[in-house]
C-alpha positions in Angstrom: 94.6 104.3 75.5 96.4 101.0 76.3 99.6 102.9 76.8 97.9 105.2 79.3 96.5 102.3 81.2 100.0 100.7 81.3 101.4 103.9 82.7 98.7 104.1 85.3 99.2 100.5 86.4 103.0 101.0 86.6 102.7 104.1 88.6 100.2 102.5 91.0 102.6 99.6 91.4 105.5 101.8 92.3 103.3 103.8 94.7 102.2 100.6 96.5 105.8 99.5 96.8 106.9 102.8 98.3 104.9 102.1 101.5 104.8 105.8 102.4 101.8 107.5 104.0 101.5 109.8 101.1 101.7 108.7 97.5 103.4 111.3 95.3 103.3 109.0 92.3 99.7 108.4 92.9 99.1 112.1 92.7 100.6 112.1 89.2 98.4 109.1 88.2 95.3 110.8 89.6 96.1 114.0 87.7 96.4 111.9 84.5 93.1 110.2 85.1 91.4 113.6 85.8 92.9 115.0 82.6 91.6 112.0 80.7 88.1 112.7 81.8 88.3 116.4 81.4 89.7 116.1 77.9 87.4 113.3 76.7 84.1 114.0 75.0 80.9 112.5 76.3 80.7 110.1 73.3 84.3 109.0 73.9 83.5 108.3 77.6 80.4 106.3 76.7 82.3 104.2 74.2 85.0 103.5 76.7 82.5 102.5 79.3 81.6 99.3 77.5 85.1 98.2 76.6 86.7 95.4 78.7 89.5 96.3 81.0 93.0 95.3 80.0 95.4 93.3 82.2 97.3 96.5 83.3 94.1 98.2 84.4 92.9 95.1 86.2 96.3 95.0 88.0 95.9 98.6 89.1 92.5 97.9 90.4 93.8 94.9 92.4 96.5 97.2 93.9 93.8 99.7 94.9 91.7 96.9 96.4 94.7 95.6 98.4 95.7 98.9 99.9 92.8 100.8 101.5 94.9 103.9 102.3 96.1 104.2 98.7 92.6 103.6 97.4 91.2 106.3 99.6 93.9 108.8 98.5 93.2 108.0 94.9 89.4 108.2 95.2 89.7 111.4 97.2 91.6 113.0 94.3 89.6 111.7 91.3 86.0 111.4 92.6 84.7 115.0 92.2 86.2 115.7 88.8 85.0 112.3 87.4 81.6 112.6 88.9 81.1 116.1 87.5 82.1 115.0 84.0 79.8 111.9 84.2 77.0 114.2 85.4 77.6 116.6 82.5 77.5 113.7 80.1 74.2 112.3 81.6 76.0 109.1 82.6 74.8 109.5 86.2 71.6 111.0 87.5 
């Protein structure tokens, strides 16, 4: 899990450095995040929910907070698949 978060943070960092309108690296990161949710069981997701975020994940979140366009592109890609999985798991109404 920590390795995955490190990869996500690294990819987000490089995507933010690219400065392009589209974020091809961000697409790869979004796909990995989607796969994580689709391949995780509900108990696994519930257990991960309460774990503190590591420094790499915090860095990735800061990058997304600092770049509204990148954040919008990321959320546009991951929102529906994640929300569907959380709904299936009873984690959202």
